[in-house]
Each structure stands twice: as structure tokens, then as C-alpha cells.
C-alpha positions as CSV (number, residue, x, y, z in Angstrom):
1,M,0.0,0.0,0.0
2,P,1.4,3.4,-1.0
3,S,2.3,5.8,1.7
4,H,0.0,8.8,2.5
5,K,2.6,11.2,1.4
6,G,3.3,9.4,-1.9
7,C,-0.4,9.5,-2.7
8,R,-0.6,13.1,-1.9
9,L,2.5,13.8,-4.2
10,L,0.8,12.0,-7.0
11,K,-2.5,14.0,-6.5
12,V,-0.5,17.2,-6.7
13,L,1.2,16.1,-10.0
14,K,-2.2,15.1,-11.3
15,A,-3.7,18.5,-10.3
16,L,-1.1,20.2,-12.6
17,K,-2.5,18.4,-15.7
18,G,-3.1,20.8,-18.5
19,Q,-1.3,23.7,-16.7
20,A,2.2,23.4,-18.3
21,I,2.2,27.1,-19.4
22,T,0.3,29.0,-16.7
23,G,0.7,26.7,-13.8
24,L,-1.3,26.9,-10.6
25,S,-0.9,28.5,-7.3
26,N,-0.4,26.7,-4.1
27,K,-3.9,27.8,-2.9
28,E,-5.5,26.6,-6.1
29,I,-3.9,23.2,-5.7
30,A,-4.8,23.1,-2.0
31,D,-8.4,24.1,-2.7
32,T,-8.8,21.7,-5.6
33,L,-7.4,18.8,-3.6
34,G,-8.9,19.6,-0.2
35,L,-5.3,19.8,1.3
36,S,-3.8,22.3,3.5
37,P,-1.6,24.8,1.8
38,T,1.3,23.8,4.1
39,D,1.1,20.2,2.9
40,V,1.0,21.4,-0.7
41,S,4.0,23.6,-0.1
42,R,6.0,20.8,1.3
43,D,5.0,18.5,-1.6
44,L,5.9,21.1,-4.1
45,E,9.2,21.7,-2.6
46,Y,9.9,17.9,-2.9
47,L,8.6,17.8,-6.5
48,I,10.7,20.8,-7.4
49,E,13.8,19.3,-5.8
50,E,13.2,16.0,-7.9
51,G,12.9,18.1,-11.1
52,L,9.2,17.1,-11.7
53,V,7.8,20.6,-11.1
54,I,9.0,24.1,-11.7
55,K,8.1,27.6,-10.6
56,V,6.6,29.8,-13.3
57,D,5.4,33.5,-13.2
58,G,4.0,34.8,-9.9
59,G,5.0,31.8,-7.8
60,R,2.8,29.4,-9.7
61,V,4.0,25.9,-10.4
62,A,3.7,23.7,-13.5
63,H,5.1,20.4,-14.7
64,S,8.8,20.6,-15.6
65,V,10.3,19.8,-19.0
66,Q,11.3,16.5,-17.4
67,M,7.7,15.6,-16.8
68,I,6.8,16.6,-20.3
69,Q,9.6,14.5,-21.6
70,I,8.2,11.5,-19.6
71,A,4.8,12.1,-21.2
72,Q,6.3,12.4,-24.7
73,A,8.3,9.2,-24.3
74,Y,5.1,7.4,-23.4
75,A,3.3,8.9,-26.4
76,T,6.2,7.9,-28.6
77,Q,6.2,4.3,-27.3
78,I,2.4,4.0,-27.7
79,A,2.7,5.2,-31.4
80,R,5.5,2.7,-32.1
81,I,3.4,-0.2,-30.6
82,Q,0.3,0.9,-32.5
83,G,2.4,0.8,-35.7
84,Q,3.5,-2.7,-35.0
85,I,0.0,-3.8,-34.3
86,T,-1.1,-2.2,-37.6
87,E,1.7,-4.0,-39.5
88,M,0.8,-7.3,-38.0
89,N,-2.9,-6.8,-38.8
90,Q,-1.9,-6.1,-42.3
91,R,0.1,-9.2,-42.6
92,I,-2.7,-11.3,-41.2
93,A,-5.1,-9.7,-43.7
94,A,-2.7,-10.5,-46.5
95,G,-2.3,-14.1,-45.3
96,S,1.5,-13.8,-45.0
97,M,2.0,-13.9,-41.3
98,S,5.7,-15.1,-40.6
């Protein structure tokens, strides 16, 4: 079972989804998740230290380039796998599965 802090960290990361440019404030994250601003501040400090979150204008925070690279690597892998599946389906349809 994941730790309470680990779950909270993941919730903070998820709360930042779609906010890569403008980011969110500590208060916005705390209000959205029903957490204390103090807990969110601690979580953000840890996430910043780990390179997963960055500070943007006005003290707001957003996913870091590293987080975006992780997402892009996932998307690239899925596209490659979908290509392999398409190729296999074409071979099956052509009757030349080898």
C-alpha cells in the first residue's frame, strides 16, 4: 500500500495536468485537492527538488520539462506499438504472417 505522502504527491502532480504554461498557485492546488496549503507547499518543494515541477510566473507551479519528456516518451512508445499492431494486422489480412 502506498504511503499517504506518496499518494498526496501524485495527486499534486495530477492537479497540474493541463497547466504546463500558466501553472497553478499553491492555494489553487490546495483548494482543488482539499489539502492544507502547508502540505501542498511541502509536496511542491519535494517535487521541485526532484525536477518534476518548476516555478513559473508569480510563484505558480507547473510540470517541468522532465515531466513533459516523460509524457512524450510514453506517447512515442504507444505510437510505435500501434504501428507494430497495424503492421501485424496487415500481414494477417494479406495471409502472409511469418
